[in-house]
N, CA, C and O atoms as a CHARMM CRD file, in Angstrom:
* protein
*
  280
    1    1 MET  N      0.40500   6.32800 -21.59600 PROA 1      0.00000
    2    1 MET  CA    -1.26100   5.77100 -20.98500 PROA 1      0.00000
    3    1 MET  C     -1.13500   6.59300 -19.76700 PROA 1      0.00000
    4    1 MET  O     -0.07600   6.97000 -19.26400 PROA 1      0.00000
    5    2 ASN  N     -2.38300   6.84100 -19.32900 PROA 2      0.00000
    6    2 ASN  CA    -2.75500   7.63400 -18.62500 PROA 2      0.00000
    7    2 ASN  C     -3.28300   6.66800 -16.97500 PROA 2      0.00000
    8    2 ASN  O     -4.13300   5.78700 -16.84500 PROA 2      0.00000
    9    3 ASN  N     -2.63600   7.11600 -16.24800 PROA 3      0.00000
   10    3 ASN  CA    -3.08000   6.09900 -14.67300 PROA 3      0.00000
   11    3 ASN  C     -3.57400   7.21300 -14.00400 PROA 3      0.00000
   12    3 ASN  O     -3.00500   7.27700 -12.91500 PROA 3      0.00000
   13    4 THR  N     -4.54200   8.31800 -14.18100 PROA 4      0.00000
   14    4 THR  CA    -4.50400   9.26700 -13.12700 PROA 4      0.00000
   15    4 THR  C     -5.85700   8.32000 -12.17400 PROA 4      0.00000
   16    4 THR  O     -6.65800   7.61100 -12.78300 PROA 4      0.00000
   17    5 SER  N     -5.88800   8.45300 -10.92500 PROA 5      0.00000
   18    5 SER  CA    -7.00000   8.21900 -10.36300 PROA 5      0.00000
   19    5 SER  C     -8.37500   9.06400 -10.43700 PROA 5      0.00000
   20    5 SER  O     -8.33100  10.29500 -10.43500 PROA 5      0.00000
   21    6 GLN  N     -9.68100   8.31100 -10.50600 PROA 6      0.00000
   22    6 GLN  CA   -10.94000   9.31100 -10.68900 PROA 6      0.00000
   23    6 GLN  C    -11.20900   8.93600  -9.97400 PROA 6      0.00000
   24    6 GLN  O    -12.39600   8.64800 -10.12800 PROA 6      0.00000
   25    7 THR  N    -10.58600   8.42100  -8.27500 PROA 7      0.00000
   26    7 THR  CA   -11.03500   8.42200  -7.18400 PROA 7      0.00000
   27    7 THR  C    -11.01400  10.05200  -6.33100 PROA 7      0.00000
   28    7 THR  O    -10.07500  10.83500  -6.18400 PROA 7      0.00000
   29    8 ASP  N    -12.52200  10.14900  -5.85400 PROA 8      0.00000
   30    8 ASP  CA   -12.63100  11.57300  -5.56700 PROA 8      0.00000
   31    8 ASP  C    -12.14600  11.32800  -3.50600 PROA 8      0.00000
   32    8 ASP  O    -12.84300  11.31200  -2.49200 PROA 8      0.00000
   33    9 TRP  N    -10.87100  11.20400  -3.71900 PROA 9      0.00000
   34    9 TRP  CA   -10.27600  11.12400  -2.27800 PROA 9      0.00000
   35    9 TRP  C    -10.24100  11.68700  -1.18600 PROA 9      0.00000
   36    9 TRP  O     -9.73700  11.30300  -0.13000 PROA 9      0.00000
   37   10 ALA  N    -11.03000  13.04200  -1.54300 PROA 10     0.00000
   38   10 ALA  CA   -10.98000  13.89000  -0.77300 PROA 10     0.00000
   39   10 ALA  C    -12.89200  13.73000   0.06500 PROA 10     0.00000
   40   10 ALA  O    -13.25600  14.03200   1.20200 PROA 10     0.00000
   41   11 ARG  N    -13.57000  13.23400  -0.93100 PROA 11     0.00000
   42   11 ARG  CA   -14.66000  12.52800  -0.32900 PROA 11     0.00000
   43   11 ARG  C    -14.62100  11.25100   0.79400 PROA 11     0.00000
   44   11 ARG  O    -15.44600  11.07400   1.69000 PROA 11     0.00000
   45   12 ILE  N    -13.57700  10.51200   0.53200 PROA 12     0.00000
   46   12 ILE  CA   -13.24300   9.11600   1.09300 PROA 12     0.00000
   47   12 ILE  C    -12.33300   9.63900   2.42600 PROA 12     0.00000
   48   12 ILE  O    -12.31500   8.83100   3.35600 PROA 12     0.00000
   49   13 ASP  N    -11.71300  10.66900   2.59000 PROA 13     0.00000
   50   13 ASP  CA   -10.68800  11.55800   3.49700 PROA 13     0.00000
   51   13 ASP  C    -12.12900  12.00200   4.72000 PROA 13     0.00000
   52   13 ASP  O    -12.00600  12.02200   5.94500 PROA 13     0.00000
   53   14 ALA  N    -13.11500  12.24400   4.11900 PROA 14     0.00000
   54   14 ALA  CA   -14.02000  13.13900   4.60900 PROA 14     0.00000
   55   14 ALA  C    -15.17100  11.86400   5.35800 PROA 14     0.00000
   56   14 ALA  O    -16.10300  12.26000   6.05800 PROA 14     0.00000
   57   15 MET  N    -14.99300  10.60600   5.14600 PROA 15     0.00000
   58   15 MET  CA   -16.06900   9.59000   5.68300 PROA 15     0.00000
   59   15 MET  C    -15.47000   9.46800   6.71900 PROA 15     0.00000
   60   15 MET  O    -14.32200   9.70000   7.09800 PROA 15     0.00000
   61   16 SER  N    -16.79900   8.88600   7.35700 PROA 16     0.00000
   62   16 SER  CA   -16.73300   8.29900   9.11300 PROA 16     0.00000
   63   16 SER  C    -16.85900   6.70000   8.74500 PROA 16     0.00000
   64   16 SER  O    -16.78000   6.35200   7.56700 PROA 16     0.00000
   65   17 ASN  N    -16.97400   6.14600   9.35400 PROA 17     0.00000
   66   17 ASN  CA   -16.99600   4.30500   9.60000 PROA 17     0.00000
   67   17 ASN  C    -18.34100   4.03200   9.19300 PROA 17     0.00000
   68   17 ASN  O    -18.65400   3.10200   8.45000 PROA 17     0.00000
   69   18 GLU  N    -19.17700   4.91300   9.72700 PROA 18     0.00000
   70   18 GLU  CA   -20.50500   4.63300   9.56200 PROA 18     0.00000
   71   18 GLU  C    -21.08400   4.67000   8.01400 PROA 18     0.00000
   72   18 GLU  O    -21.73100   3.78800   7.44800 PROA 18     0.00000
   73   19 ASP  N    -20.65100   5.97900   7.48500 PROA 19     0.00000
   74   19 ASP  CA   -20.87900   6.19700   6.19400 PROA 19     0.00000
   75   19 ASP  C    -20.32600   4.94600   5.00500 PROA 19     0.00000
   76   19 ASP  O    -20.64400   4.95100   3.81600 PROA 19     0.00000
   77   20 ILE  N    -19.62300   4.13400   5.53600 PROA 20     0.00000
   78   20 ILE  CA   -19.20900   3.07200   4.53300 PROA 20     0.00000
   79   20 ILE  C    -20.20700   2.22200   4.36500 PROA 20     0.00000
   80   20 ILE  O    -20.86100   1.91400   5.36200 PROA 20     0.00000
   81   21 ASP  N    -20.50100   1.73000   3.24300 PROA 21     0.00000
   82   21 ASP  CA   -21.48700   0.69400   3.18900 PROA 21     0.00000
   83   21 ASP  C    -20.94500  -0.47700   2.77500 PROA 21     0.00000
   84   21 ASP  O    -20.24600  -0.60800   1.77100 PROA 21     0.00000
   85   22 THR  N    -21.25900  -1.33100   3.53500 PROA 22     0.00000
   86   22 THR  CA   -20.86500  -2.90500   4.04500 PROA 22     0.00000
   87   22 THR  C    -21.81400  -3.67200   3.43200 PROA 22     0.00000
   88   22 THR  O    -21.33500  -4.76400   3.12900 PROA 22     0.00000
   89   23 SER  N    -23.23200  -3.52600   3.05000 PROA 23     0.00000
   90   23 SER  CA   -24.28100  -3.94200   2.81600 PROA 23     0.00000
   91   23 SER  C    -23.67300  -4.97900   2.07800 PROA 23     0.00000
   92   23 SER  O    -24.35500  -5.97800   2.30700 PROA 23     0.00000
   93   24 ASP  N    -22.71900  -5.28100   1.28600 PROA 24     0.00000
   94   24 ASP  CA   -22.56900  -6.37100   0.08700 PROA 24     0.00000
   95   24 ASP  C    -21.51300  -7.09500   0.47500 PROA 24     0.00000
   96   24 ASP  O    -20.92500  -7.88800  -0.26100 PROA 24     0.00000
   97   25 SER  N    -21.07800  -6.73600   2.24600 PROA 25     0.00000
   98   25 SER  CA   -19.80500  -7.85400   2.51200 PROA 25     0.00000
   99   25 SER  C    -20.92300  -8.83000   3.61500 PROA 25     0.00000
  100   25 SER  O    -21.93200  -8.46600   4.21800 PROA 25     0.00000
  101   26 PRO  N    -20.25700 -10.14000   3.55300 PROA 26     0.00000
  102   26 PRO  CA   -21.15200 -11.01100   4.39000 PROA 26     0.00000
  103   26 PRO  C    -20.86100 -10.74000   6.09900 PROA 26     0.00000
  104   26 PRO  O    -19.94800  -9.97400   6.40800 PROA 26     0.00000
  105   27 PRO  N    -21.58400 -11.32800   7.04000 PROA 27     0.00000
  106   27 PRO  CA   -21.14200 -11.29000   8.04800 PROA 27     0.00000
  107   27 PRO  C    -20.17300 -12.38400   8.50300 PROA 27     0.00000
  108   27 PRO  O    -20.42400 -13.57300   8.30800 PROA 27     0.00000
  109   28 LEU  N    -18.90100 -11.89800   9.20100 PROA 28     0.00000
  110   28 LEU  CA   -17.91100 -12.82900   9.53200 PROA 28     0.00000
  111   28 LEU  C    -18.46100 -13.81000  10.83100 PROA 28     0.00000
  112   28 LEU  O    -19.02700 -13.24500  11.76700 PROA 28     0.00000
  113   29 SER  N    -18.24000 -15.59000  10.86000 PROA 29     0.00000
  114   29 SER  CA   -19.11100 -16.06600  11.74800 PROA 29     0.00000
  115   29 SER  C    -17.76800 -16.27800  12.56400 PROA 29     0.00000
  116   29 SER  O    -16.69900 -15.68800  12.40500 PROA 29     0.00000
  117   30 GLU  N    -18.14500 -17.43700  13.63300 PROA 30     0.00000
  118   30 GLU  CA   -17.35800 -17.60400  14.71700 PROA 30     0.00000
  119   30 GLU  C    -17.00100 -18.86000  13.91000 PROA 30     0.00000
  120   30 GLU  O    -16.25400 -19.43600  14.70000 PROA 30     0.00000
  121   31 GLU  N    -17.06500 -19.49300  13.02100 PROA 31     0.00000
  122   31 GLU  CA   -16.12800 -20.57300  12.15600 PROA 31     0.00000
  123   31 GLU  C    -15.47900 -19.82100  11.35000 PROA 31     0.00000
  124   31 GLU  O    -14.33700 -20.27900  11.32600 PROA 31     0.00000
  125   32 PHE  N    -15.53600 -19.04800  10.76500 PROA 32     0.00000
  126   32 PHE  CA   -14.82800 -18.09700  10.30100 PROA 32     0.00000
  127   32 PHE  C    -12.93100 -17.65900  11.07600 PROA 32     0.00000
  128   32 PHE  O    -11.73400 -17.80700  10.82700 PROA 32     0.00000
  129   33 PHE  N    -13.67100 -17.19600  11.87400 PROA 33     0.00000
  130   33 PHE  CA   -12.27600 -16.75100  12.53100 PROA 33     0.00000
  131   33 PHE  C    -11.92800 -18.14100  13.42400 PROA 33     0.00000
  132   33 PHE  O    -10.85000 -18.13800  14.01800 PROA 33     0.00000
  133   34 THR  N    -12.81700 -19.35800  13.54400 PROA 34     0.00000
  134   34 THR  CA   -12.03300 -20.00100  14.17900 PROA 34     0.00000
  135   34 THR  C    -10.82800 -21.38100  13.63800 PROA 34     0.00000
  136   34 THR  O    -10.23700 -22.31300  14.18300 PROA 34     0.00000
  137   35 ARG  N    -10.96800 -20.68600  12.00600 PROA 35     0.00000
  138   35 ARG  CA   -10.51200 -21.13200  10.87400 PROA 35     0.00000
  139   35 ARG  C     -9.26200 -20.68000  10.49100 PROA 35     0.00000
  140   35 ARG  O     -8.21800 -21.22000  10.12500 PROA 35     0.00000
  141   36 ALA  N     -9.75000 -19.23500  10.72100 PROA 36     0.00000
  142   36 ALA  CA    -8.59800 -18.18100  10.33000 PROA 36     0.00000
  143   36 ALA  C     -7.29000 -18.26000  10.81700 PROA 36     0.00000
  144   36 ALA  O     -7.11900 -18.56500  11.99700 PROA 36     0.00000
  145   37 GLN  N     -6.06500 -17.96200   9.86500 PROA 37     0.00000
  146   37 GLN  CA    -4.64900 -18.05800  10.28300 PROA 37     0.00000
  147   37 GLN  C     -3.95600 -17.24000   9.89500 PROA 37     0.00000
  148   37 GLN  O     -3.89700 -16.87000   8.72300 PROA 37     0.00000
  149   38 LEU  N     -3.14700 -16.71000  11.05100 PROA 38     0.00000
  150   38 LEU  CA    -2.50400 -15.12700  10.99700 PROA 38     0.00000
  151   38 LEU  C     -1.26700 -15.47800   9.86400 PROA 38     0.00000
  152   38 LEU  O     -0.41100 -16.25000  10.29500 PROA 38     0.00000
  153   39 ARG  N     -1.12200 -15.08700   8.74000 PROA 39     0.00000
  154   39 ARG  CA     0.34400 -15.19600   7.97400 PROA 39     0.00000
  155   39 ARG  C      0.73600 -13.38200   8.05400 PROA 39     0.00000
  156   39 ARG  O      0.07000 -12.42100   7.67000 PROA 39     0.00000
  157   40 MET  N      2.24000 -13.45900   8.79200 PROA 40     0.00000
  158   40 MET  CA     2.76300 -12.67400   8.84100 PROA 40     0.00000
  159   40 MET  C      3.77700 -12.44900   7.69400 PROA 40     0.00000
  160   40 MET  O      4.34500 -13.51500   7.45600 PROA 40     0.00000
  161   41 PRO  N      4.15100 -11.57900   7.00500 PROA 41     0.00000
  162   41 PRO  CA     5.02500 -11.12300   5.78200 PROA 41     0.00000
  163   41 PRO  C      5.86700 -11.94200   6.52200 PROA 41     0.00000
  164   41 PRO  O      5.77900 -12.39100   7.66500 PROA 41     0.00000
  165   42 GLN  N      7.06800 -12.09500   5.26000 PROA 42     0.00000
  166   42 GLN  CA     8.61900 -12.65100   5.71300 PROA 42     0.00000
  167   42 GLN  C      9.60900 -11.31000   5.73000 PROA 42     0.00000
  168   42 GLN  O      9.26300 -10.22800   5.25500 PROA 42     0.00000
  169   43 SER  N     10.84400 -11.55300   6.33200 PROA 43     0.00000
  170   43 SER  CA    11.23300 -10.27600   6.81700 PROA 43     0.00000
  171   43 SER  C     11.96300  -9.51600   5.19900 PROA 43     0.00000
  172   43 SER  O     12.42400 -10.21900   4.30000 PROA 43     0.00000
  173   44 ALA  N     11.92000  -8.25000   5.16200 PROA 44     0.00000
  174   44 ALA  CA    12.66300  -8.29700   3.78700 PROA 44     0.00000
  175   44 ALA  C     14.28800  -8.53900   4.16400 PROA 44     0.00000
  176   44 ALA  O     14.99500  -8.73500   5.15300 PROA 44     0.00000
  177   45 ILE  N     14.42200  -8.36100   2.41600 PROA 45     0.00000
  178   45 ILE  CA    15.66500  -8.94600   2.38600 PROA 45     0.00000
  179   45 ILE  C     16.56200  -7.88800   1.97700 PROA 45     0.00000
  180   45 ILE  O     16.01200  -7.05700   1.25500 PROA 45     0.00000
  181   46 THR  N     17.76100  -7.68200   2.22500 PROA 46     0.00000
  182   46 THR  CA    18.89800  -6.74200   1.84400 PROA 46     0.00000
  183   46 THR  C     19.64500  -7.21400   0.57500 PROA 46     0.00000
  184   46 THR  O     20.22800  -8.29800   0.60000 PROA 46     0.00000
  185   47 MET  N     19.65100  -6.25000  -0.80600 PROA 47     0.00000
  186   47 MET  CA    20.49300  -6.94000  -1.52300 PROA 47     0.00000
  187   47 MET  C     21.15100  -5.52800  -1.97500 PROA 47     0.00000
  188   47 MET  O     20.95600  -4.49400  -1.33600 PROA 47     0.00000
  189   48 GLN  N     22.08800  -5.60300  -3.34900 PROA 48     0.00000
  190   48 GLN  CA    23.11600  -4.68600  -3.64800 PROA 48     0.00000
  191   48 GLN  C     23.66800  -5.00600  -4.97800 PROA 48     0.00000
  192   48 GLN  O     24.29100  -5.93000  -5.50200 PROA 48     0.00000
  193   49 VAL  N     22.98200  -3.38500  -5.43900 PROA 49     0.00000
  194   49 VAL  CA    22.70000  -3.53700  -7.23600 PROA 49     0.00000
  195   49 VAL  C     23.22000  -2.18900  -7.06300 PROA 49     0.00000
  196   49 VAL  O     22.97400  -1.44800  -6.11100 PROA 49     0.00000
  197   50 GLN  N     24.10200  -1.88900  -8.25600 PROA 50     0.00000
  198   50 GLN  CA    25.09400  -1.23600  -8.70800 PROA 50     0.00000
  199   50 GLN  C     24.39200  -0.37100 -10.33100 PROA 50     0.00000
  200   50 GLN  O     24.24700  -0.98400 -11.38800 PROA 50     0.00000
  201   51 VAL  N     24.15000   0.68800 -10.19200 PROA 51     0.00000
  202   51 VAL  CA    23.42600   1.86100 -10.82600 PROA 51     0.00000
  203   51 VAL  C     24.23600   2.93900 -11.01600 PROA 51     0.00000
  204   51 VAL  O     24.66000   3.65100 -10.10600 PROA 51     0.00000
  205   52 ASP  N     24.52500   3.11700 -12.51400 PROA 52     0.00000
  206   52 ASP  CA    24.94200   4.33900 -12.79400 PROA 52     0.00000
  207   52 ASP  C     24.85200   5.84200 -12.48200 PROA 52     0.00000
  208   52 ASP  O     23.76300   6.40300 -12.36100 PROA 52     0.00000
  209   53 PRO  N     25.92000   6.41900 -12.36800 PROA 53     0.00000
  210   53 PRO  CA    25.73200   7.76000 -11.50400 PROA 53     0.00000
  211   53 PRO  C     24.49800   8.42600 -11.98100 PROA 53     0.00000
  212   53 PRO  O     23.87000   8.86200 -11.01700 PROA 53     0.00000
  213   54 GLU  N     23.81200   8.71000 -13.33000 PROA 54     0.00000
  214   54 GLU  CA    22.74000   9.50900 -13.67700 PROA 54     0.00000
  215   54 GLU  C     21.33100   8.65900 -12.95400 PROA 54     0.00000
  216   54 GLU  O     20.34500   9.29800 -12.58900 PROA 54     0.00000
  217   55 THR  N     21.39500   7.55100 -12.85600 PROA 55     0.00000
  218   55 THR  CA    20.33500   6.81200 -11.90300 PROA 55     0.00000
  219   55 THR  C     20.27800   7.02800 -10.49600 PROA 55     0.00000
  220   55 THR  O     19.27300   6.96300  -9.78800 PROA 55     0.00000
  221   56 PHE  N     21.50600   7.30300 -10.13800 PROA 56     0.00000
  222   56 PHE  CA    21.51200   7.19100  -8.68100 PROA 56     0.00000
  223   56 PHE  C     21.33500   8.90500  -8.22700 PROA 56     0.00000
  224   56 PHE  O     21.00600   9.23500  -7.08700 PROA 56     0.00000
  225   57 ALA  N     21.56800   9.72300  -9.14300 PROA 57     0.00000
  226   57 ALA  CA    21.30700  10.97700  -9.44100 PROA 57     0.00000
  227   57 ALA  C     19.57400  10.96700  -9.24100 PROA 57     0.00000
  228   57 ALA  O     18.90800  11.29300  -8.25800 PROA 57     0.00000
  229   58 TRP  N     19.24500  10.57500 -10.27500 PROA 58     0.00000
  230   58 TRP  CA    17.67600  10.71000 -10.54300 PROA 58     0.00000
  231   58 TRP  C     17.01700  10.20400  -9.08000 PROA 58     0.00000
  232   58 TRP  O     15.82700  10.47300  -8.91900 PROA 58     0.00000
  233   59 PHE  N     17.62100   9.58800  -8.15300 PROA 59     0.00000
  234   59 PHE  CA    16.78500   8.76700  -6.99700 PROA 59     0.00000
  235   59 PHE  C     16.91500   9.84000  -6.25500 PROA 59     0.00000
  236   59 PHE  O     15.82700  10.35400  -5.99600 PROA 59     0.00000
  237   60 GLN  N     17.87900  10.40900  -5.78700 PROA 60     0.00000
  238   60 GLN  CA    18.23100  11.64500  -5.09000 PROA 60     0.00000
  239   60 GLN  C     17.64200  12.75000  -5.28600 PROA 60     0.00000
  240   60 GLN  O     17.42800  13.57400  -4.39700 PROA 60     0.00000
  241   61 ALA  N     17.38500  12.84900  -6.24800 PROA 61     0.00000
  242   61 ALA  CA    16.56600  14.23900  -6.63300 PROA 61     0.00000
  243   61 ALA  C     15.10300  14.02000  -6.81400 PROA 61     0.00000
  244   61 ALA  O     14.28900  14.87500  -7.16300 PROA 61     0.00000
  245   62 GLN  N     14.86700  12.76300  -6.53300 PROA 62     0.00000
  246   62 GLN  CA    13.11900  12.77900  -6.27700 PROA 62     0.00000
  247   62 GLN  C     12.82800  12.57000  -4.80100 PROA 62     0.00000
  248   62 GLN  O     11.70400  12.16600  -4.50400 PROA 62     0.00000
  249   63 GLY  N     13.79700  12.82200  -3.76100 PROA 63     0.00000
  250   63 GLY  CA    13.67200  13.01600  -2.39900 PROA 63     0.00000
  251   63 GLY  C     13.76900  11.76600  -1.44000 PROA 63     0.00000
  252   63 GLY  O     14.03300  10.64100  -1.86400 PROA 63     0.00000
  253   64 GLU  N     13.51600  12.07900  -0.00500 PROA 64     0.00000
  254   64 GLU  CA    13.56600  11.34500   0.99900 PROA 64     0.00000
  255   64 GLU  C     13.20700  10.00000   0.80100 PROA 64     0.00000
  256   64 GLU  O     13.90700   8.99300   0.91200 PROA 64     0.00000
  257   65 THR  N     11.68500  10.15000   0.40600 PROA 65     0.00000
  258   65 THR  CA    11.27400   8.33200   0.09800 PROA 65     0.00000
  259   65 THR  C     11.66000   7.43500  -1.13400 PROA 65     0.00000
  260   65 THR  O     11.74500   6.20700  -1.15100 PROA 65     0.00000
  261   66 ALA  N     11.85500   8.24500  -2.07100 PROA 66     0.00000
  262   66 ALA  CA    12.79100   7.68100  -2.99500 PROA 66     0.00000
  263   66 ALA  C     14.27200   6.74200  -2.62500 PROA 66     0.00000
  264   66 ALA  O     14.78000   5.62700  -2.74600 PROA 66     0.00000
  265   67 SER  N     14.46900   7.92200  -2.16700 PROA 67     0.00000
  266   67 SER  CA    16.07200   7.47400  -1.78000 PROA 67     0.00000
  267   67 SER  C     16.21300   6.67200  -0.56200 PROA 67     0.00000
  268   67 SER  O     17.27700   6.41700   0.00200 PROA 67     0.00000
  269   68 LYS  N     15.29100   6.37800  -0.28700 PROA 68     0.00000
  270   68 LYS  CA    14.96800   5.29700   0.99100 PROA 68     0.00000
  271   68 LYS  C     15.17300   3.82100   0.02300 PROA 68     0.00000
  272   68 LYS  O     15.59900   2.79800   0.55900 PROA 68     0.00000
  273   69 CYS  N     14.84300   3.86200  -1.32700 PROA 69     0.00000
  274   69 CYS  CA    14.75400   2.53600  -1.95200 PROA 69     0.00000
  275   69 CYS  C     16.36300   2.36500  -2.13300 PROA 69     0.00000
  276   69 CYS  O     16.82700   1.23700  -1.96900 PROA 69     0.00000
  277   70 LEU  N     16.87300   2.99700  -2.32700 PROA 70     0.00000
  278   70 LEU  CA    18.59100   3.38200  -2.65100 PROA 70     0.00000
  279   70 LEU  C     19.11100   2.04200  -1.32200 PROA 70     0.00000
  280   70 LEU  O     20.30200   1.83700  -1.08400 PROA 70     0.00000
């Protein structure tokens, strides 16, 4: 399975807010904001799992970002 993105990220990064086409997005009315509710995500939980030494070594080899998962 190939999940390689076909997105031209360099072009997206170079765009300014004015370059973004929002013509298909309806305007947000005062009623929308009156009825809107702020929803905050729940706090993360901490859990402990056991992994075998090879799995632990693999995560460590992936670098700092993956090691934070441990």
